[in-house]
C-alpha positions as CSV (number, residue, x, y, z in Angstrom):
1,M,26.9,27.6,15.5
2,T,27.6,26.0,18.9
3,T,25.7,27.2,21.9
4,W,27.9,26.8,24.9
5,L,26.3,26.3,28.4
6,N,27.4,26.7,32.0
7,V,26.1,23.5,33.5
8,P,27.1,22.9,37.2
9,Y,28.6,19.5,37.8
10,S,25.7,18.7,40.2
11,E,23.3,19.1,37.2
12,K,25.3,17.0,34.6
13,D,22.8,14.2,34.6
14,K,20.0,16.6,33.9
15,A,21.9,18.1,31.0
16,K,22.5,14.6,29.6
17,A,18.8,13.8,29.9
18,L,17.8,17.0,28.1
19,G,20.2,16.1,25.2
20,C,23.1,18.5,25.9
21,R,26.6,17.3,25.0
22,W,29.9,17.4,26.7
23,D,32.9,18.6,24.7
24,T,36.0,16.7,25.9
25,Y,38.5,19.2,24.3
26,Y,37.0,22.4,25.8
27,R,35.6,20.6,28.8
28,Q,32.3,22.5,28.4
29,W,28.7,21.6,27.9
30,W,27.0,22.6,24.6
31,K,23.5,22.5,23.1
32,P,22.8,20.7,19.8
33,E,20.8,22.9,17.4
34,A,17.8,20.6,17.5
35,I,17.3,21.4,21.2
36,D,15.3,24.6,22.0
37,I,17.3,26.7,24.4
38,N,14.1,27.8,26.0
39,N,13.7,24.3,27.4
40,L,16.9,24.5,29.3
41,P,17.3,26.1,32.7
42,I,18.1,29.9,32.4
43,H,21.1,29.7,34.8
44,W,22.8,27.4,32.2
45,H,22.7,30.1,29.5
46,L,25.7,32.3,28.8
47,R,24.8,35.9,28.4
48,E,25.7,37.7,25.1
49,G,29.5,38.3,25.1
50,Q,30.0,36.3,28.4
51,R,33.0,34.1,28.5
52,W,33.5,31.0,30.5
53,S,36.7,30.2,32.3
54,N,38.4,26.9,31.5
55,S,40.9,26.6,34.3
56,K,42.5,23.4,32.8
57,R,43.4,25.4,29.7
58,G,44.7,28.3,31.8
59,A,42.6,31.2,30.4
60,E,39.2,32.5,29.6
61,V,38.1,31.1,26.3
62,V,35.4,31.7,23.8
63,P,35.2,28.5,21.8
64,K,34.9,28.9,18.0
65,R,35.0,25.3,16.9
66,A,31.9,24.6,14.8
67,R,29.8,21.5,15.0
């Protein structure tokens, strides 16, 4: 299951260094399963049921694409 993250643009280099990945289709950061979510900044986490808005796609989206 993919764990999606809200990483601010200003912190993209930190996300890369911690092993997070950028999904070019959804234009959203995600965490590989090998990375412990507790090692990532809490403000990157999506709360249960929270959706992120992808303005380029024109709507709020909950991605379902599996890795």
